[in-house]
C-alpha positions in Angstrom: 116.1 163.6 -10.5 114.2 161.9 -7.7 110.7 160.6 -8.5 108.0 160.0 -5.8 104.8 158.1 -6.5 101.8 158.3 -4.3 99.3 155.3 -4.3 95.9 155.6 -2.6 94.4 152.4 -1.5 90.6 152.0 -0.9 89.8 148.9 1.2 87.0 146.6 0.1 83.9 146.7 2.3 84.8 143.3 3.7 88.5 144.0 4.3 89.8 145.0 7.6 92.7 147.4 8.4 94.5 144.3 10.0 94.2 142.4 6.7 95.8 145.3 4.8 98.6 145.7 7.3 99.1 141.9 7.2 99.5 142.1 3.4 102.1 144.8 3.8 104.0 142.8 6.5 103.9 139.7 4.3 105.2 141.6 1.3 108.0 143.0 3.4 108.9 139.6 4.8 109.2 138.3 1.2 111.3 141.4 0.1 108.7 142.2 -2.7 109.6 145.9 -2.5 113.3 145.2 -3.1 113.1 146.7 -6.6 116.0 148.2 -8.5 116.0 152.0 -8.1 113.3 152.1 -5.3 115.2 153.9 -2.6 112.5 154.2 0.1 108.9 153.6 0.7 106.3 154.4 3.4 102.8 153.1 4.1 100.5 155.7 5.7 97.1 155.3 7.4 94.8 158.3 7.3 94.0 159.8 10.7 92.2 163.1 9.7 90.5 164.5 6.6 89.1 162.7 3.6 91.3 159.6 3.9 90.6 158.6 7.6 91.2 154.9 8.0 92.4 154.5 4.4 95.9 153.8 3.3 98.4 155.5 1.1 101.9 154.4 0.0 104.8 156.8 -0.9 107.4 155.2 -3.2 110.7 157.1 -3.7 112.9 156.2 -6.7 116.5 157.3 -6.9 116.1 158.7 -10.4 113.7 159.2 -13.3 115.8 156.6 -15.2 115.3 154.0 -12.5 111.5 154.8 -12.4 111.3 154.5 -16.2 113.2 151.2 -16.1 110.5 149.7 -13.9 107.4 151.3 -15.3 108.2 152.7 -18.7 108.1 156.3 -19.9 105.3 158.6 -18.8 103.7 158.7 -22.2 104.1 155.0 -22.9 103.9 153.0 -19.6 104.7 149.3 -19.6 101.8 146.9 -19.6 101.1 145.0 -16.4 102.6 141.8 -17.9 106.0 143.6 -18.0 106.0 144.7 -14.3 108.7 143.1 -12.1 107.6 139.7 -10.8 107.9 140.8 -7.1 105.5 143.7 -7.8 103.0 141.4 -9.5 103.1 139.2 -6.4 102.4 142.2 -4.2 99.5 143.5 -6.4 97.9 140.3 -7.4 98.4 137.9 -4.5 98.6 140.2 -1.5 97.0 143.6 -2.3 94.1 142.7 -4.6 92.1 140.7 -2.0 91.9 143.7 0.3 91.1 146.5 -2.2 87.8 147.7 -3.6 89.2 147.7 -7.1 92.0 146.2 -9.2 95.4 147.3 -7.8 96.4 148.4 -11.3 93.4 150.8 -11.4 94.0 152.7 -8.1 94.3 156.5 -7.9 98.0 157.4 -8.0 100.2 160.3 -8.9 104.0 160.5 -9.7 106.1 163.6 -9.0 109.6 164.9 -9.5 111.1 166.8 -6.6 111.1 170.6 -6.9 114.8 171.1 -6.2 115.5 169.5 -9.6 113.3 171.8 -11.7 
């Protein structure tokens, strides 16, 4: 069962799009998104609608088991202290300085694909 998570990022008032995009590039250069079971990811920038000039990430996991291994079960998620070290570097070192709120408090949703219902 494929799992997809959508993370919505709100930039801080003093953060620029270039700063966010530089954080993503730095994370990629350090392979911080090379997590077990994470099969693909995309960063998106809003061009129309309510999220113009805001960013979203789409994270695709190969299975629900892989997603659970990283983040814990839906009804009992892992505490931040148990997140993978590369993810903590991404959130705390690179992402936090450009967001309007704590990276662990962003709006997000996780889904399973319909073909597997």
